[in-house]
DOMAR-501660 format. One line per 4 residues: number of its first residue (from 1); their letters; for each residue x, y, z of N, C-alpha, C, O. Coordinates in Angstrom, 1 decimal, always signed. Each point is the difference from the previous one (the first is absolute). Layout:
N
NUM> A> X/Y/Z/X/Y/Z/X/Y/Z/X/Y/Z  ...
***
This chain:
146
1> MTVS> +30.1/-67.5/-146.1/-0.8/-1.4/+0.3/+0.6/-0.8/+1.1/+1.0/-0.5/-0.2  -1.8/+0.4/+1.3/+0.5/-0.6/+1.3/-0.5/-1.4/-0.4/-1.2/-0.2/-0.2  +2.1/-0.8/+0.2/-0.3/-1.6/-0.2/-0.6/-0.2/+1.1/-1.1/-0.4/+0.1  +1.9/+0.6/+1.2/+0.1/-0.8/+1.3/-1.2/+0.5/+0.9/-0.3/-0.6/+1.1
5> APLR> -0.4/+1.6/-1.7/-1.4/+0.7/+0.8/-0.8/-1.1/+0.5/-0.1/-0.1/+1.2  -0.7/-0.8/-2.2/-0.7/-1.0/+0.5/+0.7/-0.9/+1.2/-0.7/-0.6/+0.8  +2.1/+0.5/-0.7/+0.5/-0.8/+1.1/-0.3/+0.5/+1.5/-0.2/-0.8/+0.9  +0.0/+2.0/-1.0/-0.7/+0.7/+1.1/-1.1/-0.7/+0.8/-0.1/-0.3/+1.2
9> QYFP> -0.7/-0.1/-2.2/-1.4/-0.6/+0.5/+0.4/-1.1/+0.8/-0.6/+0.0/+1.1  +1.4/-0.9/-1.4/+0.4/-1.1/+0.6/+0.9/+0.2/+1.1/-0.1/-0.5/+1.1  +1.2/+1.2/-1.4/+1.1/+0.4/+1.0/-0.1/+1.4/+0.5/+0.8/+0.7/-0.6  -1.4/-0.2/+1.4/+0.0/+1.2/+0.4/+1.4/+0.6/+0.6/+0.4/+1.2/-0.1
13> DGVF> +0.2/-2.2/+0.7/+1.4/+0.3/+0.6/+1.0/-0.3/-1.0/+1.2/+0.1/+0.5  -1.4/-0.3/-1.8/+1.0/-0.3/-0.8/+0.2/-1.5/-0.4/-0.7/-0.8/+0.6  +1.5/+0.2/-1.4/+0.3/-1.4/-0.4/+1.5/+0.0/+0.3/+0.6/-1.0/-0.2  +0.0/+2.0/+0.7/+1.5/+0.2/+0.2/+0.5/-0.6/+1.3/+1.1/-0.5/+0.3
17> SSGC> -2.3/+0.8/+0.7/+0.5/-0.3/+1.3/+0.7/-1.5/+0.2/-0.6/-1.0/-0.3  +1.4/+0.9/+0.6/+0.6/-1.4/+0.5/-1.0/-1.0/+0.8/+0.3/-1.2/+0.2  -1.2/+1.8/+0.2/-0.9/-0.7/+1.0/-1.3/-0.3/-1.0/-0.9/-0.6/+0.4  +1.0/+1.1/-1.4/-1.3/-0.6/-1.1/-0.3/-1.4/-0.2/+1.0/-0.6/-0.4
21> PSRT> -2.0/+0.0/+0.6/-0.1/-1.0/-0.4/+0.1/-0.7/-1.3/+0.2/-1.2/-0.3  -0.4/+2.3/-0.5/+0.0/-0.1/-1.6/+1.3/-0.6/-0.3/+0.2/-0.8/-0.9  +0.8/+1.6/+1.8/+1.6/-0.4/-0.6/+0.2/-1.5/+0.2/+0.8/-0.6/-0.7  -1.5/-0.1/+1.7/+0.5/-1.4/+0.1/-0.9/-0.9/-1.2/+0.3/-1.2/-0.3
25> VLDH> -1.4/+1.9/-0.2/-0.9/-0.7/-0.6/+0.9/+0.1/-1.7/+0.0/-0.9/-0.8  +0.7/+2.3/+0.6/+0.5/+0.2/-1.2/+1.2/-0.8/-0.2/+0.4/-0.4/-1.1  +0.3/+0.1/+2.3/+1.0/-0.8/+0.1/-0.2/-1.3/-0.8/+0.8/-0.5/-0.8  -1.8/-0.1/+1.3/-0.3/-1.3/-0.2/-0.3/-0.2/-1.3/+0.5/-1.0/-0.5
29> VTSK> -1.6/+2.1/-0.3/-0.7/-0.3/-0.8/+1.1/+0.6/-1.1/+0.2/-0.7/-1.1  +0.5/+2.0/+1.2/+1.1/+0.2/-1.1/+1.2/-0.6/+0.2/+0.7/+0.5/-0.9  -0.2/-1.3/+1.4/+1.1/-0.8/+0.2/+0.1/-0.6/-1.5/-1.0/+0.0/-0.8  +2.3/-0.5/+0.3/+0.3/-0.4/-1.5/-1.0/-1.1/-0.2/-0.5/-0.2/-1.1
33> WGTL> +0.3/-0.7/+2.4/-0.3/-1.5/-0.2/-1.6/+0.2/+0.2/-0.7/-0.7/-0.7  +0.3/+1.5/+1.6/-1.5/+0.1/+0.3/-0.7/+0.5/-0.9/-1.2/-0.1/-0.1  +1.9/+0.8/-0.8/-0.8/+0.8/-1.1/-0.2/-1.1/-1.1/-1.1/-0.1/-0.6  +2.4/-0.8/+0.2/-0.2/-0.7/-0.8/-0.9/-1.5/+0.3/-0.3/-0.8/-0.9
37> VILA> +0.1/+0.5/+2.2/-0.8/-1.0/+0.1/-1.3/+0.4/+0.1/-0.8/-0.9/-0.3  +0.3/+2.0/+0.8/-1.4/+0.4/+0.0/-0.2/+0.3/-1.7/-1.1/-0.4/-0.5  +2.0/+0.9/-0.1/-0.6/+0.1/-1.9/+0.0/-1.3/-0.4/-1.0/-0.3/-0.7  +2.0/-0.8/+1.0/-0.2/-1.4/-0.7/-1.2/-0.4/+0.5/-0.6/-0.6/-0.9
41> LAEG> +0.0/+0.6/+2.0/-1.2/-0.5/+0.9/-1.3/+0.7/-0.6/-1.1/-0.5/+0.0  +1.3/+1.8/-0.6/-0.8/+0.9/-0.1/-0.7/-0.4/-1.5/-1.1/+0.5/-0.3  +1.7/-1.4/-0.5/-0.3/-0.5/-1.3/-1.2/-1.1/+0.3/-0.5/-0.6/-1.0  +0.2/+0.4/+2.2/-1.3/-0.8/+0.0/+0.0/-1.2/+0.7/-0.7/-0.2/+1.0
45> EALR> +1.5/-0.8/-1.6/+0.2/-1.5/+0.8/+0.9/+0.1/+1.1/+0.8/+0.9/+0.3  -1.3/-2.2/+0.4/+0.9/+0.1/+1.1/+1.3/-0.7/-0.3/+0.0/-0.7/-1.0  +1.0/+0.7/+1.5/+1.6/-0.5/-0.3/+0.5/-0.7/+0.8/-0.2/+0.2/+1.2  +0.8/-1.0/-1.5/+0.8/-1.0/+0.8/+1.5/+0.6/+0.4/+0.6/+0.7/-0.8
49> WSEL> -0.2/-1.0/+1.9/+1.5/+0.8/-0.1/+0.9/+0.0/-1.0/+0.4/+1.0/-0.4  +0.0/-2.4/-0.4/+0.9/+0.1/-1.1/-0.5/+1.0/-1.1/+0.8/+0.5/-0.8  -2.0/-0.3/+0.8/-0.5/+0.9/-1.2/+0.3/+1.1/+0.5/+0.7/+0.7/-0.8  -1.1/-0.1/+2.0/+0.6/+1.5/+0.4/+1.3/+0.2/+0.1/+0.3/+1.1/-0.4
53> RRRA> +0.7/-1.9/+0.7/+1.4/-0.1/-0.3/+0.3/-0.1/-1.7/+1.2/+0.3/-0.3  -1.7/-0.5/-0.5/+0.3/+0.0/-1.3/-0.8/+1.3/-0.3/+0.6/+0.5/-1.0  -1.4/+0.2/+1.4/-0.8/+1.2/-0.7/+0.8/+1.3/+0.9/+0.1/+1.1/-0.5  +0.5/-1.5/+1.7/+0.7/+1.2/+0.6/+1.7/-0.6/-0.4/+0.6/-0.6/+0.9
57> EGVS> -0.2/+0.7/-1.9/+1.2/-0.3/-0.4/+1.3/+0.5/+0.9/+0.2/+1.2/+0.2  +0.7/-2.0/+0.4/+1.0/+0.5/+0.8/-0.2/-0.2/+1.5/+0.9/-0.1/+0.8  -2.3/+0.1/-0.5/-0.2/-0.1/+1.5/+0.4/-1.3/+0.8/-0.4/-1.1/-0.4  +1.1/+1.1/+1.3/+0.8/-1.0/+0.8/-1.2/-0.7/+0.6/-1.1/+0.6/-0.2
61> EKML> +1.0/-1.9/+0.9/-0.9/-0.6/+0.4/-0.4/+0.9/+1.5/-1.1/+0.3/+0.3  +2.3/-0.2/+0.4/-0.4/+0.8/+1.2/-0.6/+1.5/+0.0/-0.4/+0.5/+1.0  +0.5/+0.1/-2.3/-0.6/+1.4/-0.2/-1.3/-0.2/-0.3/-0.8/+0.8/+0.4  +0.6/-1.9/-1.2/-1.5/+0.0/-0.4/-0.9/-0.9/+1.3/-1.2/+0.2/+0.1
65> AQTL> +1.8/-1.1/+0.6/-0.7/-0.5/+1.1/+0.1/+1.2/+1.2/-0.9/-0.2/+0.8  +1.4/+1.1/-0.7/+0.2/+1.3/+1.0/-1.4/+0.9/-0.7/-1.1/+0.1/+0.5  +1.5/+0.2/-1.6/-1.2/+0.6/-0.7/-1.5/-0.3/+0.1/-0.9/+0.7/+0.3  +0.9/-2.0/-0.7/-1.4/-0.7/+0.0/-0.5/+0.0/+1.5/-1.2/+0.1/+0.2
69> RQLE> +1.9/-0.2/+0.8/-0.3/-0.2/+1.3/-0.4/+1.4/+0.3/-1.2/+0.2/+0.3  +1.9/+0.8/-0.3/-0.4/+1.6/+0.3/-1.5/+0.2/-1.1/-1.0/+0.5/+0.5  +1.0/-0.7/-1.6/-1.2/+0.4/-0.7/-1.0/-1.0/+0.5/-1.1/+0.3/-0.4  +1.0/-1.3/+1.1/-1.0/-0.8/+0.3/-0.1/+0.8/+1.3/-1.1/+0.6/+0.2
73> ADGL> +2.0/-0.7/+0.6/-0.5/+0.9/+1.5/-0.6/+1.2/-0.3/-0.8/+0.3/+0.9  +1.0/+0.5/-1.7/-0.6/+1.4/-0.5/-1.3/-0.3/-0.4/-0.8/+0.9/+0.1  +0.4/-2.0/-0.5/-1.5/-0.4/-0.5/+0.0/+0.5/-1.3/-1.0/+0.5/-0.4  +2.0/-0.6/-0.4/-0.2/+0.2/-1.6/+0.3/-1.4/-0.9/-0.5/-0.2/-1.1
77> VHRD> +1.2/-0.7/+1.7/+0.1/-1.3/-0.6/-0.7/-1.1/+0.9/-0.1/+0.2/+1.2  -0.4/-1.4/-2.0/-0.9/-1.0/+0.7/+1.0/-1.3/-0.4/+0.4/-0.3/-1.1  -0.1/-0.4/+2.3/+0.9/-1.2/-0.3/-1.0/-1.0/+0.3/-0.7/+0.2/+1.0  +0.4/-1.4/-2.0/-0.8/-1.0/+0.0/+1.0/-1.1/-0.1/+0.5/-0.2/-1.1
81> ARPV> -0.1/-0.6/+2.2/+0.6/-1.0/+0.2/-1.0/-1.2/+0.2/-0.8/+0.0/+0.9  +0.9/-1.2/-1.9/-0.9/-0.9/+0.0/+0.9/-1.3/+0.7/+1.2/-0.2/-0.2  -1.8/-0.6/+0.9/+0.7/-1.0/+1.0/+0.2/-1.4/-1.1/-0.5/-1.1/+0.3  +1.2/+1.4/-1.3/+0.5/-1.1/-0.8/+1.3/-0.5/+0.2/+0.7/+0.4/+0.9
85> VPPH> -0.3/-1.2/-1.6/+1.6/-0.4/-0.2/+0.3/-0.2/-1.3/-0.5/-1.0/-0.5  +1.4/+1.7/-0.1/+0.7/+1.1/+0.4/-0.9/+1.1/+0.4/-1.2/-0.1/-0.2  +1.8/+1.1/+0.8/-0.8/+1.1/+0.4/-0.3/+0.8/-0.9/+0.9/+0.2/-0.8  -2.2/+0.4/+0.6/-0.6/+0.7/-0.9/-0.3/+1.5/+0.2/-1.2/+0.2/+0.0
89> VEYS> +1.8/+0.8/+0.1/-0.3/+1.5/+0.3/-0.4/+0.9/-1.0/+0.7/+0.0/-1.0  -1.6/+0.7/+0.9/-0.1/+1.0/-1.1/-0.3/+1.0/+0.9/-0.3/+0.0/+1.2  +0.6/+1.1/-2.1/+0.0/+1.6/+0.7/-0.9/+0.8/-1.0/+0.2/-0.2/-1.2  -1.2/+0.9/+1.6/-0.8/+0.9/-0.8/-0.2/+1.3/+1.0/+0.4/+0.1/+1.1
93> LTDR> -1.0/+1.0/-1.9/-0.2/+1.4/+1.0/-1.1/-0.1/+0.5/-1.0/-0.3/-0.7  +0.7/+0.7/+2.1/-1.1/+0.2/+0.4/-0.8/+1.2/-0.7/+0.4/+0.6/-0.9  -1.8/-0.3/+1.7/-0.6/+1.3/-0.7/+0.8/+1.1/+0.1/+0.2/+0.8/-1.0  +0.3/-0.7/+2.2/+1.0/+1.4/+0.3/+1.0/+0.0/-1.0/+0.1/+1.1/-0.6
97> GAGL> +0.8/-2.3/+0.4/+1.1/+0.1/-0.8/-0.6/+0.2/-1.5/+0.6/+0.9/-0.6  -1.6/-1.4/+0.0/-0.6/+0.1/-1.3/-0.1/+1.5/-0.2/+0.6/+0.6/-0.9  -1.5/+0.1/+2.1/-0.1/+1.3/+0.0/+1.4/+0.9/-0.2/+0.1/+0.8/-1.0  +0.8/-1.0/+1.8/+1.2/+0.5/+0.0/+0.8/-0.1/-1.5/+0.8/+0.9/-0.3
101> AEHM> -1.1/-2.1/-0.4/+0.6/-0.4/-1.2/-0.8/+1.0/-1.0/+0.7/+0.5/-0.8  -1.9/-0.3/+0.8/-0.4/+0.9/-1.0/+0.3/+1.4/+0.1/-0.4/+0.7/-1.0  +1.0/-0.3/+1.9/+1.1/+1.4/-0.1/+1.3/-0.1/-0.3/+0.8/+0.9/-0.4  -0.4/-2.3/+0.8/+1.6/-0.1/-0.7/+0.0/-0.2/-1.5/+1.0/+0.3/-0.7
105> VPLM> -2.1/-0.8/+0.1/+0.0/-0.3/-1.1/+0.4/+1.2/-0.9/+1.0/+0.0/-0.7  -1.9/+1.1/+0.7/+0.4/+1.4/-0.5/+1.3/+0.7/+0.1/+0.6/+0.7/-0.8  -0.2/-1.1/+2.1/+1.5/+0.7/+0.3/+1.0/-0.9/-1.0/+0.8/+0.5/-0.7  -1.0/-1.6/+0.8/+0.8/-0.9/-1.0/+0.1/+0.2/-1.4/+0.9/-0.2/-0.7
109> AWIA> -2.2/+0.6/+0.2/-0.2/+0.2/-1.4/+0.6/+1.4/-0.1/+0.7/+0.1/-1.1  -0.6/+1.0/+1.9/+0.9/+1.1/+0.0/+1.3/-0.1/-0.1/+0.7/+0.7/-0.8  +0.0/-1.6/+1.5/+1.1/-0.6/+0.3/+0.5/-0.4/-1.5/+0.9/+0.6/-0.6  -1.6/-1.7/+0.1/+0.1/-0.6/-1.1/+0.2/+1.1/-1.2/+1.0/-0.1/-0.7
113> DHAP> -1.9/+1.0/+0.5/+0.0/+1.2/-0.6/+1.4/+0.6/-0.2/+0.5/+0.0/-1.1  +0.0/+0.6/+2.1/+0.9/+0.7/+0.4/+1.4/-0.3/+0.4/+0.9/+0.8/+0.2  -0.7/-2.1/+0.0/+1.2/-0.9/+0.4/+1.1/+0.1/-1.0/+1.1/+0.2/+0.5  -1.2/-0.4/-1.7/+1.0/+0.4/-0.9/+0.5/+1.4/+0.2/+1.1/+0.1/+0.5
117> AIVS> -1.8/+0.9/-0.8/+0.6/+1.2/+0.2/+0.4/+0.5/+1.5/+0.7/+1.0/+0.1  -1.2/-1.7/+0.8/+0.7/+0.2/+1.3/+1.3/-0.5/+0.2/+0.9/+0.7/+0.5  -0.7/-2.1/-0.9/+1.2/-0.6/+0.0/+1.1/+0.8/-1.1/+1.2/+0.2/+0.3  -1.7/+0.1/-1.2/+0.9/+0.7/-0.8/+0.4/+1.2/+0.3/+1.0/+0.4/-0.5
121> DAEA> -1.7/+0.3/+1.1/+0.5/+1.5/+0.8/+0.9/-0.3/+1.0/+1.0/+0.8/+0.2  -1.2/-2.0/+0.5/+0.7/-0.4/+1.3/+1.4/-0.5/-0.2/+1.0/+0.3/+0.7  -1.2/-1.1/-2.0/+1.7/-0.1/-0.5/+0.6/+1.0/-0.8/+1.2/-0.1/-0.2  -1.8/+1.1/-0.3/+0.5/+1.3/-0.6/+0.4/+0.9/+0.8/+0.7/+1.0/-0.3
125> AAAA> -1.2/-1.2/+1.9/+0.3/+1.1/+1.0/+1.4/-0.6/+0.6/+0.9/+0.7/+0.3  -1.0/-2.1/-0.1/+1.2/-0.9/+0.7/+1.2/+0.3/-1.0/+1.2/+0.1/+0.4  -1.5/+0.0/-1.7/+1.3/+0.3/-0.9/+0.4/+1.1/+0.1/+1.2/+0.1/+0.0  -1.9/+1.0/+0.1/+0.1/+1.3/+0.0/+0.8/+0.6/+1.5/+0.5/+1.1/+0.1
129> APGA> -0.6/-2.0/+0.9/+0.5/+0.3/+1.3/+1.3/+0.2/-0.2/+0.8/-0.6/-0.8  -0.4/+1.6/+1.6/+1.8/+0.1/+0.5/+0.5/-1.3/+0.5/-0.4/-0.5/+1.0  +1.4/+0.0/-1.8/+0.8/-1.3/+0.5/-0.9/-1.1/-0.2/+0.3/-1.0/+0.7  -1.3/+0.8/-1.5/-0.6/-0.9/-0.1/+0.7/-1.1/-0.6/-0.1/-1.1/+0.5
133> NAAA> +1.0/+1.3/-1.6/+0.8/-1.2/-0.3/+1.0/-0.4/+1.1/+0.2/-1.1/+0.4  +0.2/+2.1/+0.1/+1.1/-0.5/+1.2/-0.9/-1.0/+0.9/+0.3/-1.2/+0.1  -1.3/+1.7/+0.4/-0.9/-0.8/+0.9/-0.2/-1.2/-0.4/+0.3/-0.9/+0.7  -0.8/+0.8/-1.9/-0.4/-1.5/-0.9/+1.4/-0.7/+0.1/+0.0/-1.2/+0.2
137> ATAS> +1.1/+1.8/-0.4/+1.2/-0.9/-0.2/+0.3/-0.4/+1.5/+0.1/-1.1/+0.4  -0.1/+2.1/+0.6/+0.3/-0.8/+1.5/-0.9/-1.1/+0.3/+0.4/-1.1/+0.4  -1.9/+1.3/-0.7/-0.8/-0.9/+0.2/+0.3/-1.4/-0.5/-0.2/-1.0/+0.7  +0.6/+1.0/-2.1/+0.3/-0.9/-0.9/+1.3/-0.8/+0.7/+0.0/-1.3/+0.1
141> AATV> +0.9/+2.0/+0.3/+1.2/-0.5/+0.6/-0.2/-0.7/+1.3/+0.4/-1.2/+0.2  -1.0/+1.9/+0.5/-0.4/-0.2/+1.5/-0.6/-1.5/-0.2/+0.3/-0.8/+0.9  -1.2/+0.5/-2.1/-0.8/-1.4/+0.0/+0.9/-0.9/-0.5/-0.1/-1.2/+0.4  +1.1/+1.7/-1.3/+1.0/-1.1/-0.3/+0.8/-0.6/+0.9/+0.4/-1.1/-0.1
145> TR> -0.1/+2.0/+1.0/+1.0/-0.2/+1.2/-0.5/-1.0/+1.1/+0.7/-0.7/+0.8  -2.0/+0.7/-0.8/-0.5/-0.7/+1.3/-0.3/-1.5/-0.3/-0.4/-0.7/+0.9
***
C-alpha cells in the first residue's frame, strides 16, 4: 500500500523539496504551540489571551504572541480587538482555520489512542540502548554542576 500516492496529485514535484510552500505552512501549523492553539480554538468559542495561555499549558507569553501573529498572518486565526479600556481581545479560527482543524482532530485522536504505547516503546528503547545508564548519569551530573 502506498500511502503517499494521493500527495502527487497536489504536489507533482513532491513535498520534500526545500522550496515547496507546503513546508512553510507545515512549520507554522505543526509547531508545538501552533497545533495546541488551533486545537484550543477548534472547540468553537472565541478565547481571550489568558484562556489560550491556560489551555496551552507551558507556553510563554513571547511564544504565544509569536504563534498567534503567525497564525493570523496565515489566515488561520482571527484577532478581534475591541476599543475598550482595559483592552479586550479575542481569538477565533477563520473558516480556513476551522477547515484545517477538521483534519487535525482525527490526527490528535490517533495520537491519543497510540501515545501510551509509543511513549512506552520509546522509554524501553532508551533504557535498552548501550550506555543508556551512563548517558543518563552524565546528563544528571552535568545538570547538577551548572
